[in-house]
N, C-alpha and C positions, 0 to 999 in steps of 0.2 A: 317511156314505162307508166301505164296507165295504172291508177287506184281504183281497185271494184270498189262499188259502192256498191250496200242492199236498200233498196229505194224504194216508198210507198209514194203512189202520184195519187194524188185527192183531185180528178177532173175530168168534168162532162164533156168537154170537146177532146173530141183524139187528136184533132190536128197539132193545138194548142199542149198535148202532151208530147207527142213528136216532135216537136221545137225545143223544150226542156231537155228533152233525153237526146237532140242533138248538140245542144250548147254545153249538157252537162263530158259529151265526146270530147268536143273540141277543147274542152279545159282540162282535157286529162284523165276522164273518168271512166271507167268500166259499168255502166248502170246495169245490178239486177235489177228490174224494175216489174213491179203491179201498180196499173191503174184501176179505181174504185170510183165511184159516183153516189153509193147511200149509203146510208149510217149504217143499216148492217154489214154489207160487206167491206168499209171499215173498220168494223169491230171484229171481223171476220180473220181481216188480212194485219191487225197488229200483233208483229211478234218480236220479242226481248231481240233475236238477231236484228230487225233493222238501224241503219245506221242515221236515216234521214226520213222524214215526212214531207215531204210538199204540198201544198193544200191550198187550191181554189177558191178567195174568199167566199163570194156569192156561188152558188148553186141550185136548182130548183127546189129541193128536198132538203140539202145540209148546206152547210157553210164553214167556214174555217173555225172559228171560235168557237162552235158545235165541237171538231174533230179539237180542239186543239182541249177542250172541260176533259172528254173524253179519252184523253194521254196521260193528262196530270191523274185523271181517275184512276189509269190503269198502274199508275206507278212503274212504268218499264225503263223512263227517263232517256224519251227518243223525243230528241231534239226536233219541231217542229216548223218550216219556215213557211209563211204567208207569200202566195206570187197570186197576184188582182188587177185589173184594168182598172178600177174604178174604184178601190183601198181610198180611204180621205187620211190627213194627216193625224185626224182627232182618233178614227177605227184603229190608224195602225200603233199609236198609243198603246191605245188599251189592248188592243194584240199583245205586245210585249209587257205590261203588267200583267197580264193574266199568263204566261209564261212564254209564247211564242220568242224560238231564237234571233229569227228578223221577218221582214220581209222586202219585198220586191215589188215591183210593175212592170207587166207582160211587157212593154215599151222598151224592157231595159232589161231583156234575159242575158243580154252582150254583159252581161258583171254576175250571173248565175254563179258562175265557176269561181272567183272568187268570193263570192258570200257565201259556197256551199263549203268551201274550203275556212273560212274564217270560223264557219257552225264547226265544222270538226272536228278544229284545232279547238274551238272554246270547250267543246263537250269533253277532247279529253284532256284538259284541264281541269275541268270541271268531277273528273272521275277521280283524279289523280289527287285532286283535291279532297273529295269524297273517301276516298281510300285513306289517308293523311289525316281525314278529320276522323278516319275509322281506328286508324294506329292510335291518333292520340288519345280515343274516348277510353281504345283499350287498356295501353297504361292507364291512363286517370283510372278506370278502373282496376287496375291490378295495386298501384300507390298503398302504401299504409303510411307512408308518409304526408306529412299538411302539404299542399301542391295548391298555389291561389295564386293567379294571373289579375292582377290590379293597373287600375289605370293611373295617370298621376294625381289623381283626384283623391286615388284608395279608394276606387270602386270596386268592387269585385264583380270581375269577365268570367271568370270559371274555377270554378271549389272543385278537385277529386273529389268522388264519388263516396270514398271510400274514409275521406281525411278526420282524422279525429273532431276537427275541428266542428264539424257537426252533432258533435255533442253537446254545443253549446248552445246552436240555435239549427231549424232544420234546412239543407241545402235551399228552396225554393225560396224560405225567407229574406235572404243573403244576397243571393247576384241581385246584380244592379241598386244595392246599397254600397252605401262607402262605411268603410271605416269605426266611420266616430257615428254611426247609425246604430252597426252593434256592435262594437266592442265601449268598457269604462273609458271614458276621457284619457286619462292616465296611458292606459296603453295602448287606446288606439291612437294619442300622440306622440309616443313611442316606435309605432310600426307608420307612420305616415314621414315620419323621419331619418328612417332606414330606407325607405321606396325613394323619399326624391333626394337622399346619398345617392343612392344607386343608379339610379337615372339620370343626376348631375354629372357624376363622376365617370361611369359607365366603366365601374368596380364593383369586383361581388364586395358583398358586405355583409361583414356573421354577425350572429344578435343571439343572445336568448334572453325566454322570457316566460312569466309564469302566468295562465288563467284559471280564474277558480272558475268552477265548472264544478257544478249539483254541488255546492261545499266543499270540492276536493280541488288541490291544485297542482295545476298541472304543465311541467314545464318543458319549452320547444328551445331545439338549437338549430338553428337554420342560417341560409344568404339568398341575400335578395340580391338579383340581377336584372340589371335594366333588358328591355325583349325589346323599345321602342322608345322614342321621344317624346312617348306619352304612356308607355307601359313597362311595367318592370314586374318580375316571379320570386315569389317568394317558397323557399324549399324548405322544411322543417321536418324536426322526430321527434318522438315524445324522450326525455330523457331523463324521467319522472323518476324511473327505477335507479337510473346513475344520480342523481340528483341527491335520492335517500340515501345509499350506499355511498356519498361522497360527506353528507351529513354523518351518518355510520360511522365510517374511516376518521372524520375530525372528531367524533363524538371518543369513539376508540383512542384516536392519536391523544386527546388531551387526556384521559382516564388512563392511558400508558404515561402520558410525561407528569401522571400527579405520581404517579406508585413509584416513576425514576425516579421524581427527586424527592420526594420523601422517601425514600430508601438511602440507607446506610452505606451499601452495594455502590462505590465509583464502576459507573456505566457510564463509556462509550463508545464511539462507531467514528470510523475513518473511510476514506477513498481509498484508492490504490498510487495515492503521491501521499498517502499516510497526511493526508488534511481532516481537522476537523468537519464532521459530519452533524453532529449532536455529541451530547455530555449532559451528564447531571450535575448537583451542587456537589456530591458526596465526591467527584472525582475532582471538580473546580478545589474544594478545601485539599486534597491530598495533594495535588499539584502543589498547592501554596503551602502548605504546610513544609514540602519535599525541596523544592525547589525555589519557593518566593518565585512560582508564575503565574500570570493573570492569565489563563489560557481564554482563547477566543475563536469564534466558529473562523473556519474556511483556512486557521495557522495550520500550518506543520505540528503534530504530537514530537520528532524529532526536534526542534525550534526548542524544545523546553526540557531536554532531558541533559541538566546540567551534568550530572555524573557521567562519565566518556562509559563506562561499563553497562549503566543501565541503557541508555543510546543505543552500545551493540547489543543488548539483548532483545530489548522492544523491537527492534529491527529487526533483527533476527527474528524471531516469531511471527510478528507484520508479514514478514512475506512468505513464510506457513503456512499460515491464513489462506495468503493470494494466492497461495499455489493448492489452495482446495484441502490441505489438513483441519480436521477439527479438533482441538486438545485440550487438554487441562495440567497444567500444571503448574510448581509452588518456584514461587522468583521471592527477590527481596527488591526494596528501592530506599536511595537516600546515602548519606553516608554513615560509613561505619560509624557504632554507636548506638546512644540511647535514643535516636531521633530514627532509627533504620524501623522500615514498616516490612513484614511479611504477609506476602499475597499467597491468592491460590487464583489463578489467573484463566479465564476458558475465554480460547479465540473460537469464534463461528466467520465461514466466508459470508458476505450478502451478494446475494445474485439477482439478476435484473430480471423479467419474463422470459426470457431467453437462453438463459443459464448460464452467462460468463458471469465472474468474480469482479463487481465492482465493487468492493468494499471488506469492512471487519470489522465488528462485533465485540466488543473487551468486556466482559466481566472480570472486577475484580474484588471478589472479597478477602477484608483483611482477615488474616489469622496470625498475629503478631500475638496475642494474648493466647492465641493455642503453643503457640509455639513458645514463648516464653514458660509454658506450662512445662511444655514438653523438654524443654533446657532445664528448668526446674527438677522435672522428675530426671531425666537423667543424672543430674547433678547429683542427687542422693541414690537414685540406683548404684556409681559410681562412688560414697562415698559409703554406700552398705554394704556393697561389694570388698571395698577398701577395707572396713571394718570389719568382717567376717574374713578377710586375710586376716589380720591387724589377729584377731582374737582369735585364730586358731594358729595361729605361731605363738600367742601367749598361752596356748592351752598346750599346745608340743612342748613348749620349756616349758612349763609348770610340768608338764607331767615326765620330762628330761629329767626336772631337777628331784622329783619324784622316785624316780629311778635312781637318779643319783643318792638322793638322801639316802634310800633302801641298800646301796653295794655299799654305804659309808657305815650304817649301823652292821652289815654283814662282814666287813671289812674291819671295822672296831672290834667286833666279836671275834672274828678271827685272828684278830693282830694282838688281842690281851690271853688269847685260850692257845694259841697253838704258836705265839712268838718266841715265849719261853720254853716251850719245851723242844721249839726244835732248838735253840742253842747250846745247849746239854750236850745232845748229839754232837753237833758240828766243831764247838770245842773237844771231845773227843778226840770225832775224826780228825782236825788240825793236827794237835798232839801225835796221834799215830804217825800220820805221815811224816812230821818231826823227827819222829823216834825212829821210824824205818830209813831214813835219810843220812838219820846219826849214824847207826849203828849196820851199816853197808855201803861203806863211802866207794868202795866194789866194783858194787852193782852193772847189772849190764844196763847195757843204752833201752830196750826195752820198756824193763824194767823201773829203771828214771824216767821216762818217757811217762808211764800209766799213773807213778809218781806227782808229778808235774799236773796232770790231766785232775789229779784229784783236789790237788794243790789249790788249781784254778775254780776247778767247780765249785769246791768247798768257799775260795770267797767270796764266789758270785752268789752263793749260796744265803752265807752272813750277810750279804747285801740288804739282801731281799727283806732278809729278816730285818735288817735292821728299816730296812724303809717302813713297813708294815709298822714297827714301835712305833719311830718318830711320827707317823701320819696319825695315827690312833690316839696317839698322848699329847695334853697340852706341851707347847713348847716354851722354855723359859728360857730366857736366851742371857747371855753374858757379855755384855757389847764393854769394846776398849778399842784406843786407837792402832790402827795396824794396817800392815803396808803392801800395797796390792801386789807388787813384786814377792815377794817372800813368800804372799800365801798361794803363787803363782805355782814360785817355785817347788813350795813343799806338795802343793797338791799334784801338778808332774810330777815327785816322786812318788806320792800316794800312790795316786793313775797315771801309771806310764802310759803310754802313748804308742802304740806296736812300731817297729822302727823302718817297716812298708809306707807309712806317710809320714810327709815333709813338715815342721812344724815351724813357728814363723811367730817368733814375741814384738812384742812393738807397745814397749812400754816406756813414756815419759820419767824423765829422769828428776822431773821438777813435782809429779804427781801428788798430789795431797792424800794422808793417812785417808782411811776411812773406819769411822764410828760405827761394830759390827761387830757380832761372835763368831772371832777367827775359826771356829770348828764348823759352823752353819755354812761359813761363807766357802771354806774348803770342800763343803760336802755340794756346796749347790755348783761350785766350777767344776770339781772332781765329775758330778754327773753330764751337764755341760759337755764336759771336753769329751766324757765317755762314749755320748749320745754322738757326738760330732764324727771323732775317727768311727764308731761301728759306722755312719754312714754312707762314710765313703769307704769301708773294705767288706761292709757284712749287704746282703739283700733284706730289702724289705718289703712289706708291705704293700708300699706307693707305687712302685714300677717290674715291672719283667725283666728290666736291665740288669746284667749282671753288675758286681763291684767292680768298686775304683782301683785301679793300683798305681803304683808310684812311677812306673813307667808310660802311663797314660795322666799322670798329672795330682797326684792325690797331696791333698793339702789340705790344713789346718793351721790359721791364724789367727796370734788370741792380742788382742789390743787392747788398749785403755785410755782414754779423753776424759778431761773433768767438765761439768755439762752444769754451768751456773752450779748449786751447793749439793750435787751427786756427782760422782765418778761411775762412769759405763764403760762397765769389762766386756767387749765383747768375742763372741768363739763363731769363728766362721769356716766355714768347710762348703768344700767344692763336691758334695756326694750327692745323694739322687734328690734330693729338696719334699718338699712336705704340698700334697694335693691342693687345691682350695679348699675342699669338703670336709679336709682334714685338722686347715688351720683351729678354727673353732673350740675342736675337741682337744687338744694335746695336752693339754693340763688337766685334764675331767682325769681322776682316778679309775684304773684298771685299763685307760683308753694306750692300745699300743702299736707303732704301725711295726716293729721288728716282727724275727720271727719268732723270737726266744724274749721275755719279760713279762710282768705282767700289768703295767702301766702305772706304777707308780713314783720310779724316780722324778719324773718332773711336775708332778700333781705336791710332792712332799719340797721340791728343789722351790717351787713358787709360794708354799705357806712358809719356808722358812727366810727365804724374799723379805716380805710382808710381817714376819714377824720383825725382822732389824729395818723395819722403818723405806726397804726398798720395792723393787719390784723387777720384773723378766719380761720384756720384751724378743717378740719374734718377727723375722723377715724371713722370704723364702719362695722359691720358682721352682715348682718341677723340675727337673734334670738338669738343675744349674748350683744348686746347694742349698744353703739355710746361713743365717746369721742368729744368735742369739746372743742379747745384750742385758747383765745385771746393770741395775742401777743400786747404791747403795749410798748412804750420806757421807757427808765430809768430816771432821772435826772440825766441831767448832773452833774459833779462836776464840782465845780468852781477852 
């Protein structure tokens, strides 16, 4: 396959031109050619599309050297090969120096084909090299980083035109010079060491250094790379802003550390393996106080939590923060007791630039004093509330006492004024009933029933009047040795118990005598026994249930025993019992749980018992019955 060849032949002999074309075709070319003889024709035929110019060295009016100058001036880059029959070696060398692609003698035209191929190949290589050179120049022109090619002696071979290094010295003043001629010795020695290392090891050698340019410090970070055994390239970029930012960061970090170190608030940070990445003196101190721990950077915080409860709380809170929660909560640390400290702890996740959580920062504000103040205030508040309750109770008691005194005053006036007035009509009624029963022994049952009813109510009224008088007047006693069994028998005779109630007496035979007024004791026991059987057989205000009957167990038990220097006489019933809210009011005057009665019996009994050196105690359970116990002093042995 023939190779097209656009050709211009400078030859005054047509036969020689035909011979040249013949040899080219024989070598595999397909020439598209034109022959010229004069300079004017030559200039007119110059065309950028020409692949090659073949020129005879000597023509009558024109020669090859002139043609070579014209081609070079045209800057078309067309290769020119000189063919001559008379050119000598000196002329050939001169022609090659001026830019001839090659030369060939006419008697050696058989070598024309290979010579043309070589010229064309060289042209293609030069075109590629030129294109690469243009690309390299464009690349260098677009560079914002420092790009410098140096030889093994540190001589500047090429510099990117826009390199910041040009701020130090103009580009044309640097090319061809060594770095020791351009840079200060310290910087030049530093750079020379990097160049030598890169050429020797064929490794990329990183470096950072600063230049003083116009009184300003400019920092560069770059890599030096070997190009050949005798050259290297240094590519660097301006890191001045980064260095300034790093310096500011270091300054800010130092400021922050100073603030944290001077802070009384414990502050620390850990990674996602619970290992310390930072802590201040306050945190180290509190760990020493609470756990005796000398903490170290890189060690896990969990290694120092001596109290198991503290370790569990810390790990739970750290895990919450590692999952992205930001929170503040109160916590305590240390063993229970005076050394325990209370903190308000803030947990904040620490993220890397991509948003991944890599640790936790913790701020622990010591609120122990605030907690102690709060507890003190709480204690004061509780104490104040208790005091208010106590004062309120005392006021209520005082008010109730005042009411009782008012009742007693009214009662005294009532007893003094009414008691005597009622006794006379009651005596008349009693005598009249006795007379009617005597003169009408054969009266019908209805009349007898009404007479008995009148007599019974008259006795009740007389007892109420007696209670009124007894409570109102000063009690005088006539104590003497008396037998409890005899007193109980007289009392049961005077205050009979209904037949529907089973009475049980448990009086030991060796029971000592008591020293008391027998009439007073009978009145006390009479009230207690009457109240007992009434609690069994009569409805009361304590319960909504009906009375207890003999069929379902109405029982009254009277027992006595010696207890130290006292004889305890217990009257026990299985009646309705007394509710807790009524227990404290039992001995108050005018208080009664019975449907009938004015509430003076127990008050009078208590007064009589105390007048005789004794007392009355009561136990009861609602719905199950009550036990009233009279304590009286025994007769002292002589």
